[in-house]
C-alpha positions in Angstrom: 15.9 -152.8 -64.8 14.4 -149.6 -66.2 16.7 -147.6 -68.2 18.9 -144.9 -66.0 20.3 -141.6 -67.5 22.4 -139.4 -65.3 23.0 -135.7 -66.2 25.8 -134.2 -64.3 25.1 -130.4 -64.1 21.3 -129.0 -63.4 22.1 -125.4 -64.6 20.9 -123.9 -67.9 22.7 -126.5 -69.9 21.2 -129.4 -68.2 17.7 -127.8 -68.1 18.0 -127.3 -71.8 19.0 -131.1 -72.4 15.9 -131.9 -70.3 13.6 -129.8 -72.4 14.9 -131.4 -75.5 14.5 -134.8 -73.9 10.8 -134.1 -73.1 10.3 -132.5 -76.6 11.9 -135.7 -78.4 10.7 -138.3 -76.4 7.1 -138.9 -77.9 8.9 -139.7 -81.3 11.9 -141.5 -80.1 11.2 -143.2 -76.8 8.2 -145.4 -76.5 9.5 -147.2 -73.9 7.6 -148.0 -70.5 9.8 -146.0 -68.3 13.1 -144.0 -67.7 14.9 -142.7 -64.5 16.7 -139.4 -65.0 19.1 -138.5 -62.2 20.2 -134.7 -62.0 23.5 -134.4 -60.1 24.4 -130.8 -58.9 25.0 -129.5 -55.5 23.1 -126.3 -56.5 19.5 -126.2 -57.3 18.0 -127.2 -60.7 17.4 -124.5 -63.3 19.9 -121.9 -62.4 22.9 -124.0 -61.0 25.8 -122.4 -59.5 26.1 -119.2 -62.0 22.4 -118.3 -62.2 21.3 -119.5 -58.7 18.8 -117.2 -57.0 20.7 -116.8 -53.9 23.3 -114.0 -55.2 23.6 -110.2 -54.9 20.6 -108.3 -56.5 23.0 -105.7 -57.6 24.4 -108.1 -60.3 22.6 -107.9 -63.8 22.4 -109.9 -66.9 24.3 -108.3 -69.7 21.4 -108.9 -72.2 18.2 -107.3 -72.4 15.4 -109.4 -70.9 13.7 -109.5 -74.7 17.0 -111.1 -75.8 17.0 -114.1 -73.4 15.3 -117.3 -74.0 15.6 -120.9 -73.3 13.1 -122.2 -76.0 13.7 -123.3 -79.7 12.2 -121.5 -82.6 12.1 -121.9 -86.5 15.7 -120.7 -86.8 17.2 -123.5 -84.9 18.4 -126.1 -87.2 17.7 -129.4 -85.8 15.7 -132.9 -86.4 13.8 -132.5 -83.0 10.4 -130.5 -82.8 10.3 -127.0 -82.1 8.7 -126.3 -78.7 8.3 -122.4 -78.3 8.2 -120.7 -75.0 8.3 -117.4 -73.4 11.4 -115.1 -73.4 12.4 -113.7 -70.0 10.5 -110.6 -70.5 7.4 -112.2 -71.5 7.5 -114.6 -68.6 8.3 -112.0 -66.0 6.0 -109.2 -67.6 9.0 -107.0 -67.9 9.7 -104.1 -70.4 12.0 -105.9 -73.0 14.8 -103.3 -72.7 15.2 -104.0 -69.0 18.6 -105.5 -68.0 17.1 -108.0 -65.4 19.1 -109.1 -62.2 20.3 -112.6 -62.0 18.1 -113.5 -59.3 15.2 -113.2 -61.7 16.9 -115.1 -64.3 17.5 -117.9 -61.7 13.7 -118.0 -61.2 13.0 -118.2 -64.9 15.5 -121.0 -65.3 13.7 -122.7 -62.4 10.4 -122.4 -64.1 11.9 -123.7 -67.4 13.1 -126.6 -65.5 9.7 -127.4 -63.9 8.1 -127.0 -67.2 10.4 -129.4 -68.9 10.0 -132.0 -66.1 6.2 -131.6 -66.3 6.3 -132.2 -70.1 8.1 -135.5 -69.8 6.0 -138.6 -70.8 4.4 -140.6 -68.1 6.8 -143.1 -66.7 9.8 -140.9 -66.9 11.1 -139.8 -63.5 13.5 -137.1 -62.5 15.4 -137.2 -59.3 17.8 -134.5 -58.2 20.7 -135.4 -56.2 22.2 -132.2 -54.4 25.8 -133.6 -54.3 28.9 -133.4 -56.4 29.8 -136.0 -58.9 33.3 -137.3 -58.2 34.2 -139.8 -61.0 32.8 -142.0 -63.5 33.7 -145.6 -64.0 32.7 -148.5 -66.2 33.6 -150.0 -69.5 32.6 -148.8 -72.9 30.3 -151.5 -73.3 28.5 -151.8 -69.9 26.6 -149.6 -67.4 28.6 -146.6 -66.1 28.9 -145.8 -62.4 28.7 -142.3 -61.2 30.2 -141.8 -57.7 28.7 -139.1 -55.8 30.2 -137.0 -52.7 29.0 -138.6 -49.6 27.4 -141.6 -51.0 29.3 -144.8 -50.5 27.5 -146.5 -53.9 27.3 -145.0 -57.1 24.5 -144.4 -59.3 24.2 -146.9 -62.1 23.7 -145.3 -65.5 23.1 -146.6 -68.9 24.3 -143.2 -70.2 25.9 -140.2 -68.6 25.6 -136.6 -69.9 28.2 -134.1 -68.5 26.5 -130.6 -68.5 28.8 -129.0 -66.5 29.1 -125.0 -66.6 32.0 -122.8 -65.5 34.2 -124.8 -63.1 37.0 -123.7 -60.7 40.6 -124.4 -61.8 43.9 -125.0 -60.1 46.2 -122.0 -60.8 48.5 -122.3 -63.7 52.4 -121.6 -63.0 52.2 -117.9 -63.2 49.3 -117.8 -61.1 51.0 -120.2 -58.4 54.0 -118.0 -58.3 52.0 -114.7 -57.7 49.9 -116.5 -54.9 53.1 -117.7 -53.3 54.6 -114.3 -53.6 51.4 -112.9 -51.9 51.6 -115.4 -49.1 55.3 -114.7 -48.5 54.9 -111.0 -48.2 51.4 -110.6 -46.6 49.8 -109.4 -49.8 46.2 -110.0 -51.3 46.2 -112.3 -54.6 42.5 -113.1 -55.7 42.8 -115.6 -58.6 40.4 -116.2 -61.5 37.1 -116.9 -60.1 33.4 -116.4 -60.5 33.3 -113.1 -59.0 29.9 -113.5 -57.2 31.8 -116.2 -55.0 34.9 -114.2 -54.4 35.7 -113.1 -50.8 36.4 -109.6 -51.4 36.7 -108.6 -47.6 40.5 -108.3 -47.8 40.3 -105.4 -50.4 40.5 -102.4 -48.0 38.8 -99.1 -48.3 41.0 -96.4 -49.9 43.9 -98.5 -50.9 44.9 -99.4 -54.5 43.9 -102.6 -56.1 45.4 -103.9 -59.3 42.8 -105.6 -61.4 43.7 -107.6 -64.5 40.8 -108.2 -66.9 38.3 -105.7 -68.4 35.4 -107.9 -69.3 32.2 -109.0 -67.4 33.9 -110.3 -64.4 35.5 -106.8 -63.9 32.1 -105.2 -64.3 30.7 -107.5 -61.3 33.8 -106.7 -59.4 33.3 -102.9 -59.9 29.7 -103.3 -58.8 30.3 -105.3 -55.6 33.2 -102.9 -54.5 31.1 -99.7 -55.1 27.4 -100.2 -54.7 28.1 -103.3 -52.8 29.8 -101.2 -50.1 27.1 -98.6 -49.8 27.8 -96.1 -52.5 25.4 -95.0 -55.0 24.8 -93.4 -58.5 22.8 -90.4 -58.9 22.7 -89.5 -62.6 26.3 -89.4 -63.8 27.7 -88.8 -60.4 28.8 -91.5 -57.9 28.5 -90.7 -54.4 31.1 -92.8 -52.4 30.3 -94.4 -49.1 34.1 -94.2 -48.0 34.7 -97.9 -48.1 35.7 -98.3 -51.6 39.2 -99.4 -52.6 40.7 -97.7 -55.7 40.7 -100.0 -58.7 43.6 -99.9 -61.3 42.3 -102.0 -64.1 44.0 -102.9 -67.5 44.0 -106.0 -69.8 45.6 -107.1 -73.1 43.2 -104.5 -75.0 43.1 -101.9 -72.3 39.6 -101.1 -72.9 36.3 -102.4 -71.6 34.1 -104.9 -73.7 31.8 -102.9 -76.2 28.5 -101.9 -75.0 25.3 -103.8 -75.7 23.7 -102.3 -78.6 20.9 -100.0 -77.6 18.4 -100.0 -80.4 16.2 -102.6 -82.4 16.7 -104.2 -85.8 14.5 -102.9 -88.5 14.1 -104.0 -92.1 15.6 -107.2 -93.7 18.4 -109.2 -92.0 21.4 -110.1 -93.9 21.1 -113.6 -95.6 23.4 -115.6 -93.4 25.3 -117.7 -93.6 26.8 -116.6 -96.9 30.5 -117.3 -97.0 30.9 -119.5 -94.1 28.2 -122.1 -93.9 27.6 -125.8 -94.0 29.3 -126.6 -97.1 32.3 -124.5 -96.1 32.5 -126.4 -92.8 32.1 -129.8 -94.5 35.0 -128.8 -96.8 37.4 -127.9 -94.0 36.4 -131.2 -91.8 36.9 -133.3 -95.0 40.8 -132.1 -95.6 43.0 -135.0 -94.6 45.6 -132.7 -93.4 43.2 -130.8 -91.0 42.8 -127.1 -91.0 44.5 -123.9 -89.3 42.4 -121.5 -88.0 44.1 -118.2 -89.0 45.0 -119.6 -92.3 42.0 -121.5 -93.4 39.1 -120.4 -91.2 39.8 -116.8 -90.4 39.3 -115.4 -93.9 36.1 -117.0 -94.3 35.1 -115.4 -90.8 36.2 -112.1 -91.9 34.5 -112.1 -95.2 31.5 -113.2 -93.5 31.4 -110.4 -91.1 32.2 -108.1 -93.7 29.3 -109.2 -95.7 26.9 -108.6 -92.7 28.3 -105.2 -92.1 28.2 -104.1 -95.6 24.8 -105.6 -96.4 23.4 -103.5 -93.6 25.1 -100.3 -94.6 24.3 -100.6 -98.4 20.6 -101.5 -97.5 19.8 -99.2 -94.7 22.2 -96.3 -95.3 22.6 -96.1 -99.0 23.2 -92.4 -99.0 26.6 -93.2 -97.5 27.7 -95.6 -100.3 29.1 -95.3 -103.7 27.4 -98.0 -105.7 24.2 -100.3 -105.7 24.2 -103.3 -103.4 23.7 -105.7 -106.0 26.9 -104.6 -107.8 28.8 -104.4 -104.6 27.7 -107.9 -103.5 28.6 -109.5 -106.9 32.2 -107.9 -106.6 32.5 -108.5 -102.9 31.9 -112.3 -103.5 34.5 -112.4 -106.3 37.2 -110.8 -104.5 40.3 -113.3 -103.9 41.7 -112.0 -100.7 41.7 -109.1 -98.1 43.7 -106.9 -100.3 41.2 -107.2 -103.2 38.3 -106.7 -100.7 39.8 -103.6 -99.2 40.5 -102.1 -102.5 36.5 -102.6 -103.5 35.4 -101.4 -100.1 37.6 -98.1 -100.4 35.9 -97.3 -103.8 32.4 -98.1 -102.6 32.3 -96.8 -99.0 33.7 -93.2 -99.1 33.9 -92.6 -95.2 36.4 -94.6 -93.5 34.4 -94.7 -90.4 31.8 -96.8 -92.4 34.3 -99.4 -93.2 34.8 -102.4 -91.0 38.3 -103.0 -89.5 38.3 -105.9 -87.3 41.9 -105.5 -86.7 41.5 -101.9 -85.3 38.5 -103.2 -83.2 40.6 -106.0 -81.7 43.5 -103.6 -80.9 42.1 -100.3 -80.2 45.1 -99.0 -78.4 47.7 -100.6 -80.7 50.6 -98.2 -80.9 48.6 -95.5 -79.1 50.8 -93.6 -76.4 49.8 -90.9 -73.8 52.2 -88.6 -72.3 50.7 -89.0 -68.9 48.5 -91.2 -66.8 45.9 -88.4 -66.4 45.8 -87.8 -70.1 45.0 -91.3 -70.6 42.2 -91.3 -68.1 40.6 -88.5 -70.3 41.4 -90.3 -73.5 39.8 -93.5 -72.3 36.7 -91.8 -71.0 36.3 -90.3 -74.4 36.7 -93.8 -75.9 33.9 -95.3 -73.7 31.8 -92.1 -74.4 32.2 -92.7 -78.1 31.4 -96.4 -77.8 28.4 -95.7 -75.8 27.2 -93.0 -78.4 27.8 -95.2 -81.4 26.2 -98.5 -79.8 22.9 -96.7 -79.1 22.7 -94.7 -82.4 20.8 -96.6 -85.2 22.7 -94.7 -87.9 25.5 -97.0 -87.1 23.2 -100.1 -87.4 25.9 -101.9 -89.5 27.2 -102.7 -86.0 24.0 -104.7 -85.3 24.6 -106.6 -88.7 28.1 -107.6 -87.6 26.5 -108.7 -84.4 24.1 -111.1 -86.2 27.0 -112.1 -88.3 29.1 -113.0 -85.1 26.2 -115.2 -84.2 26.0 -116.9 -87.4 29.8 -117.5 -87.4 29.8 -119.1 -83.9 27.2 -121.4 -85.0 29.2 -122.7 -87.7 32.5 -122.8 -85.8 30.9 -125.0 -83.3 30.7 -127.8 -85.9 34.5 -127.6 -86.5 35.4 -128.3 -83.0 38.7 -127.1 -81.8 39.4 -123.6 -83.3 41.6 -122.2 -80.2 40.9 -120.0 -77.6 41.1 -116.5 -79.3 38.0 -116.8 -81.0 35.8 -117.0 -78.0 37.4 -113.9 -76.5 37.1 -111.8 -79.6 33.4 -112.8 -79.8 32.8 -111.9 -76.2 34.5 -108.6 -76.7 32.5 -107.6 -79.5 29.1 -109.2 -79.0 28.8 -110.2 -75.4 29.6 -106.7 -73.6 28.0 -105.0 -70.6 25.0 -102.9 -70.5 25.4 -99.4 -71.3 24.4 -98.2 -68.0 27.3 -100.2 -66.6 29.7 -98.2 -68.8 28.1 -94.9 -67.6 28.7 -96.0 -64.0 32.4 -96.9 -65.1 32.6 -93.2 -66.2 31.1 -91.9 -63.1 33.6 -93.9 -60.9 36.5 -92.7 -63.2 35.5 -89.1 -62.6 35.1 -89.9 -58.8 38.6 -91.2 -58.9 37.9 -94.7 -57.7 38.5 -96.3 -61.0 41.9 -95.6 -62.8 42.7 -97.0 -66.2 46.1 -98.7 -66.6 46.5 -99.3 -70.4 46.8 -102.2 -73.0 49.1 -105.2 -72.6 49.2 -104.7 -68.8 52.0 -106.4 -67.2 52.2 -107.3 -63.5 55.4 -108.1 -61.6 55.9 -109.1 -58.1 59.0 -107.3 -56.6 60.1 -105.4 -53.7 57.1 -106.5 -51.6 54.4 -105.3 -53.9 52.6 -105.9 -57.0 53.5 -103.4 -59.8 51.5 -102.8 -63.0 52.8 -101.1 -66.1 51.3 -100.4 -69.6 53.1 -99.4 -72.8 50.0 -97.1 -73.3 51.6 -94.7 -70.8 55.3 -95.1 -71.0 57.0 -94.6 -67.7 54.0 -94.9 -65.6 53.7 -97.5 -62.8 51.4 -98.4 -59.9 52.2 -100.3 -57.0 49.6 -102.1 -54.6 49.4 -104.9 -52.1 46.4 -106.6 -53.6 45.9 -108.1 -57.2 42.7 -109.4 -58.5 42.5 -111.5 -61.7 39.0 -110.5 -63.0 38.1 -113.3 -65.2 36.8 -116.7 -65.1 39.2 -119.6 -64.7 40.2 -121.3 -67.9 38.1 -124.2 -68.6 41.0 -126.7 -68.9 40.6 -130.3 -68.1 44.0 -131.0 -66.6 43.7 -128.1 -64.1 40.1 -128.5 -63.1 39.4 -128.7 -59.6 36.5 -130.8 -60.4 37.9 -134.3 -59.9 35.1 -135.7 -62.4 37.1 -134.1 -65.3 40.5 -135.1 -64.0 39.4 -138.6 -63.8 38.1 -138.7 -67.5 41.4 -137.3 -68.4 43.1 -140.4 -66.7 40.7 -142.8 -68.0 41.6 -141.7 -71.8 39.4 -138.8 -72.8 41.2 -136.7 -75.2 42.2 -132.9 -75.1 43.0 -130.2 -77.3 46.4 -128.4 -76.9 44.5 -125.9 -75.0 43.1 -128.4 -72.4 39.5 -128.6 -73.6 37.7 -131.8 -73.6 37.4 -133.2 -77.1 33.8 -134.3 -78.2 32.0 -135.4 -81.4 30.7 -132.0 -82.8 27.5 -134.1 -83.9 26.2 -135.3 -80.8 28.6 -134.5 -77.9 30.1 -138.1 -77.3 33.4 -137.7 -75.5 36.4 -138.8 -77.9 39.4 -140.8 -76.8 42.9 -140.2 -78.0 42.2 -142.4 -81.2 39.1 -140.3 -82.1 36.7 -143.0 -80.9 33.4 -141.7 -79.4 32.5 -143.2 -76.2 29.2 -144.9 -76.6 27.8 -144.0 -73.1 29.3 -140.7 -72.3 28.6 -137.2 -73.6 29.7 -133.8 -72.7 28.4 -130.3 -73.3 29.6 -126.9 -72.2 32.5 -124.4 -72.1 35.2 -127.0 -71.2 34.6 -128.8 -74.5 35.9 -128.1 -77.9 32.3 -127.6 -79.1 31.7 -124.7 -76.9 29.0 -122.2 -77.7 28.3 -118.5 -76.8 26.0 -119.6 -73.9 23.5 -122.0 -72.6 20.6 -119.5 -73.7 20.5 -117.1 -76.3 18.6 -114.5 -78.2 15.3 -115.5 -80.0 15.5 -116.3 -83.6 19.2 -116.3 -84.0 19.6 -120.1 -84.6 20.7 -120.9 -80.9 23.9 -123.3 -81.3 23.6 -124.5 -77.9 19.7 -125.5 -78.5 20.9 -127.5 -81.7 23.5 -129.3 -79.8 21.2 -130.2 -76.9 18.6 -131.5 -79.6 21.3 -133.7 -81.2 22.4 -135.1 -77.7 18.9 -135.7 -76.5 18.0 -137.5 -79.6 21.1 -139.6 -79.7 20.5 -140.7 -75.9 16.9 -141.4 -76.6 17.6 -143.6 -79.6 20.3 -145.4 -77.5 17.9 -146.0 -74.7 15.1 -147.0 -76.9 17.2 -149.6 -78.6 18.7 -150.8 -75.2 15.1 -151.4 -73.9 14.1 -153.1 -77.0 17.0 -155.6 -76.6 16.1 -156.1 -72.9 12.6 -157.0 -73.8 13.6 -159.3 -76.6 
């Protein structure tokens, strides 16, 4: 029989794997044929999250010139580079445009069709628009992939799980809130992909508590304002009268930082510098393992500081007190954070030019406002300041930190499980909304339709309502009959509504303490409890402990997902080549 490969998930990750299969097949797979089965209820290319059939009001959070599905010379991989157009080149857009997601869906569909066309003769691709329910089969033999509504399974020599963001069963806290809402005729919307949420129960003029201030909140804000007929004219919002009043808070109490609105000029920081392959190998070789905060975070902090100060000293030397070469030598020799802070204080006169990661992560720590209205003004000033800074090239050290974050993420992927905090910190600093969305946020705040609650927002369910408080404004509380959890579901295997992942768990696949699927960071093979890689099952995506910032990325930034896709594709092709050779013999 011809070799059979099943890829579950035909969104950008599955499409990226297909592109790498096509790129590597001429070298690694001289076989006479191969059948590739793509399993996804949504169209190939965009998949669920990036499907073309969603509101045109929803944007990408990256400039069109910063979105690519193609490798370049910066991707460290064994396979060949196959360059291709960025989104803005493909769509003939201004590179600074924030394209809508419908357009990104069309781009991804084109990438899928191109990858399919570049596969060698004799390799077929078939899309099965169904859900995969479970995988069975021994480690040594063919796998059976069972599909919804199909009585017989797909037979597979290898299976790649390229699942994206998945629905999850509520945790205990969410379940209690949902039960309270049902008992008291309230509205509780759990974590979800906002474009799929039914928002019709959120009524005009009524207060709605929103927990979460990231990108899911931005989508919610848009759908409940412009999506209900309001419109923005300059810095003013003209309501339709159908909008609810949103009371938003989160752990930090502030929105994600705006996307940077200027281009890089001059030389880039030579990264990695303090957290590279050698440091990763040393951490992985420790018999006792490593602790993220104790062993990894100091390297991350030093790497991000290096990226920041390299840019400050080389692009804005008038704001420094010594030559870069002297600073770099002394910075490299510092033995810990205290020494580094002393050096920086001596070399960088203005505290505003110094990188303070703790302050960035907790901007409202110990900040208190006397009244709710005073906090509204204070947070509007904070957002205005963030917008100003992120669009001012005199603060281009921020862009150096952004490049440092990308470099660090590419290295941390190799470590596997580093805990959930890092991904949120990265997203907050490096993957925030477009500047225009923050300006819309300000307009809605001035119009009284968006109210800020504060940091460490606490929600209780009592007296027949939901109540929100925050230490940012002592004594203030807001009550509402509706609560929205504005974030994606946690990518945990045990609580996934997708039966495929739960069946894997029951079949012995290992999890991290946070519930992520453990995989070999080298090629993505699924690990069991003893750390053994499954010879025929691979997994890539946000539910694994080798998660990356995204399935596509900014050009010439190393593309951690691209490197993973290439390693998995090469391992798959080599396995199938050897299998076909044994069958022929």
